[in-house]
Each structure stands twice: as C-alpha cells, then as structure tokens.
VOGU-3710 file (C-alpha; in Angstrom, 3 decimals, decimal comma):
1> mankrdlkki> 27,411/-8,624/-23,433  24,149/-10,689/-23,282  21,897/-10,337/-26,087  18,942/-7,602/-25,747  16,128/-10,181/-25,339  18,169/-11,594/-22,338  18,749/-8,279/-21,130  14,826/-7,138/-21,448  14,276/-10,581/-19,731  16,516/-10,188/-16,831
11> inyicsdlfs> 15,446/-6,245/-15,945  11,517/-7,830/-16,204  12,563/-10,647/-14,006  14,068/-8,260/-11,454  11,593/-5,245/-11,132  8,472/-8,203/-11,322  10,379/-9,668/-8,113  10,990/-6,036/-6,690  7,002/-5,294/-7,069  6,273/-8,460/-5,313
21> eciaaslyng> 8,501/-7,736/-2,803  7,024/-4,400/-2,125  3,382/-5,892/-2,268  4,494/-8,769/0,366  6,132/-6,265/2,779  3,028/-3,691/2,570  0,779/-6,752/3,309  3,016/-7,856/6,551  3,560/-4,506/7,603  -0,705/-3,275/6,850
31> nkkqeeinai> -1,998/-0,509/5,440  0,014/2,736/7,314  1,974/3,511/4,622  -0,180/2,931/1,704  0,935/6,361/-0,467  4,396/5,583/0,106  3,841/2,068/-1,099  2,287/3,157/-3,917  4,572/5,605/-5,211  7,564/2,863/-4,748
41> ltsiiivqsn> 5,296/0,737/-7,005  5,063/3,225/-9,459  8,724/4,058/-9,418  9,475/0,335/-10,029  7,168/0,041/-13,221  8,726/3,469/-14,335  12,203/2,131/-14,157  11,191/-1,433/-15,810  9,853/0,340/-18,857  12,484/2,923/-18,852
51> yvcrishpep> 15,173/0,614/-19,041  13,435/-1,792/-21,546  13,129/1,076/-24,091  16,650/2,001/-23,762  17,959/-1,223/-24,485  16,577/-1,271/-28,049  17,389/2,719/-28,523  21,100/2,886/-27,799  22,593/6,676/-27,825  23,736/7,241/-31,043
61> gmskkayfkd> 27,379/8,414/-31,145  28,417/6,235/-27,976  30,018/2,563/-28,421  27,491/-0,165/-27,497  29,934/-1,549/-25,205  30,239/1,429/-23,015  26,462/2,416/-23,716  25,105/-1,023/-22,352  27,560/-0,972/-19,240  26,373/2,749/-18,246
71> lkekftaqie> 22,827/0,995/-18,560  23,663/-1,362/-16,334  25,190/0,453/-13,702  22,605/2,877/-13,567  19,500/0,206/-13,621  21,647/-1,263/-10,393  21,898/2,178/-8,579  17,815/2,454/-9,345  17,248/-0,876/-8,161  19,557/-0,353/-4,814
81> eitdniani> 17,270/2,806/-4,225  13,971/0,913/-4,559  15,408/-1,998/-2,260  16,326/0,322/0,367  12,637/2,110/0,429  11,022/-1,208/0,488  13,493/-2,212/3,531  12,411/1,433/5,357  8,383/0,494/4,752
//
C-alpha cells in the first residue's frame, strides 16, 4: 500500500487531468451542452474532495487494507463513469 500522501497526489493528478480533458472537450465541441459540462466539472471536484478527505479518516472497525482497497475500487468506478460522460459530450 502506498502512503497516504502518495494516494492524495494520485487522486489530485487524476482529477486535474479529467478536469482539463473535460474543458478541452467542451472547447472543441462548442458550447452546445454547457449545463452538462458544468455538471461534469462539478462532479470531478466533488469526487476529488470526497476521496482526499476519506484517505485521512478511515472507517473505524474496518482493517486498513480492506478500507483502502474498497476506496480504490470505488474511486476507479466513479472515474470510469466520469470518463464515459466526457466521451459522450
């Protein structure tokens, strides 16, 4: 398991890349779906802040290994969903 600081950096890096990808997709696509783009950008920011906060405060009663494995799986699932939304713009 990587340390918490590395996990936070990875999450921030992935979310910033998705944010810029969404901005680029909106610029190349035009401003036809501005509300949808704003919703995607907002969801990226929410996911980033949610998971960075969850790294520092693991759930009590759950082993750390299981907690961080679950955290990574849920983060990956949400990132895949956001990526699909960006592809559909």
